[in-house]
N, C-alpha and C positions, 0 to 999 in steps of 0.2 A: 504494500500500500504506500502511496506517495502523497495523497491529498492533504493539504493544509487548509483547515476550515476556520474562517473568521466569522464571528457573529456580532453584529450590531443589534441593539435591542432597546425597545421602549421600557421604561421603568415599570415593573410589575407585570410584564408580559410572560415571565418565566424563562426568558432567554438564557440566563445563567444556568438554571437547572437543566434546561435542554442541552446546553453545551457540556455540562458535567456528565449527563447520561450518554450523550453521543460518544464522548471520549472514552467512557468506561466500556461501552458496548463494542467499540472498535479497538479497544486496547491500546489507545494512544494517549500521550500526555495532554493535560488540560492546563491552560495558563490564564489566570486572571490577575490577582495581586502578585503572583509569582513573577510576572513581567516587570513589575516595579522594582522588586528586590534585585532582579538580575540587571535591570537598567542602572540601578544605583551602584551595584558592585562593579560593573564594567566601566562606568563613567567617572567614578570617584565622587559622585554627588551623595549628599546625605539622604538616606532613605526617607526620612521624614519630609524633606523638601520635595522629593519626587512624589510622595503621597499627596502633599498639599496641592500640587498642580495636576493631579490625576484627573483626566477628562474634564478639565476646567478651562473656561475661556480666558483670554488675556485679562489680567487685572493690573492696571497701571499703578494704583496705590500700593498693592502688595509688591509689585516689581521694584518700585522705588525703595520700599522698606528693606528689600533684600539685596540692594546694590552692593553693600559691603561684602556679603557672602559671595555674590557672583564673581567678584574679582579675585576671590581666593580659590576659585575652582581650577583644577589642573587643566591647562590647555584652553582656558576661556579667552575669547577674543574681545577686543574693545567694543565691537559692534554686536556682540552676542547678549541678548537679554536672558534672564533666568528662565523664562518660559521656553525660549528657543533651546537652551541647554537641555532642559528636561525633555522637551519634545524630541529633539534629535537623539538623545540617549535612548528614549523609548523606541523610536523609529528604527534605530540601528539594532537594538536588541530583538525586535520583532523579526527583522530580516535574518539576523544570525540564528535565531531559534528555528525559523522556517527552513534554513539550510540543513539543519540537523535531521530533519525528517518530518513525518506527518504528526499533526497535533491539532488541538482546538484552541483558538485564542478569542478572548472576549473584549470587544470595544477597542478604544484607544487608536482609532484610525488604522487598525491592522489591515483592513481591506485595501486601503490606499497605499500603505507601505509595501504591500505584496501584489500590487496591480500588474506587475510585469512577470509574476511567477506563474508558469504554466500549470503548476499543480494546485493552484489556489482556487478555492470555492468560497465565495462571499455570500453571506446570508444576513437578512435583517428580520428580526422577530418582533411582531406587533400583536396587539389584541385590543378588543373593545374597552373603552374606558371603564365601564361598570365592572367588568371582570377584573381589571387591574386594580381598581379601588378595593374590591373584596379581598384580593390576594394580599395587597400591601397592608390593609387594615388588620387582617388576620395575622400576618407574619410579624408585624411590628406592634401589635396590640394597641392600635390607635383608632380613633373614630374615622368613619368614612370621609368626613369633611377634611380632617387633617391628612388623610391618605391622599385625597385628591389634590390638595395643595402641594404635598411632597412630590407627587408624580409630576405635576406641572413644572415645579422648580427643577427637578432632576432632569426631565426631558429637555427643558430649555438650556440647561448647562451642557448636556451632552451634545445637543444640536449645535450650540455656539462653538464648542471645541472642534467638532468634526468639520463644520463648514469653514471655520477659519483656516485650519491646517490642510484640508483636502480640496477646498474650493468646489466641493460637491454638496448636493442637498442631502441632509441627514434623513433617512427613512424613505427617500424617493426611489421608485422602482429602477430608474436608470443608473443609480449609484451602486447596485448590487447585482449578483447573478440571480438571486431569488429573494422575494419578500414573502414571509410566511405568517399567517394569522394562527397563533398557537391555540386559539379557542376553537378552531374549525375541527381539528382532529384530536385536540387535547395534547398535553405534553408528551405522553407516551406515543401517540400517533404521529406527532411532529418529529419525534426522534426516529421513528421507523421510516418516515418519508425522507429525512436527511440521509439515513443509511442507504436508502435506495438511490438517492442522488449521487452519493459517493461511489456506490457500486457501478452506476452507469458511467460516471466520469473515469473510473479505473478501467472499466471494460465496456466501452461504448458499443452499442448495437447499431449497425448500419441501417439507415432508413431505406425504404423501397427505392427511392430515386438514386441512392448511392449504390444499391445493388444493380439496378437496371437503369442506366442513364437515358434510355429511350422513353421512360415513363414521364408524363408531363408533371411539372412542378406547380401544384395548385396551392 
């Protein structure tokens, strides 16, 4: 198996759980926060700083506050902002991990970092708002109202980060290979669907027109 799966996700859609299950069933590594630890280790950045900028849009005030730290970073350039340092460390780590073999990666513009990787399968997991509210409220033991506010805030942050660094629209069908509604088949069914996608990518079945070039393409 060679496929590297990247998963973008709406908050509360079950995207992370789906990623964990897919990795487990395929017997391949799963990377979420592990990406941050690896990025910090390889770049020399403080792990806490990497976490603070994890999937967060540019923050001018925070960046100014961290200027003194930025200039202490190994190999930091005069024109490099702290956000750029963290993003590039994460970007390079994603590409390095993908070179080692198949895996599942969650968020962090991983699909953009691996856009030129022929073994890459990019997915975006979404779900209706009411189902996301139920899942988040239950998981975090908060009211539906607070869950809805948290969902909106988290989605806005993820979208801002993704769109700033990738120049693509977060959650748009043209930004990914597939966008999947996790409520349609449920989490288990979505996992099975992704497994089928991987199987097809690994062992593509020729279409009738590929088998017989004389057949019309309709």
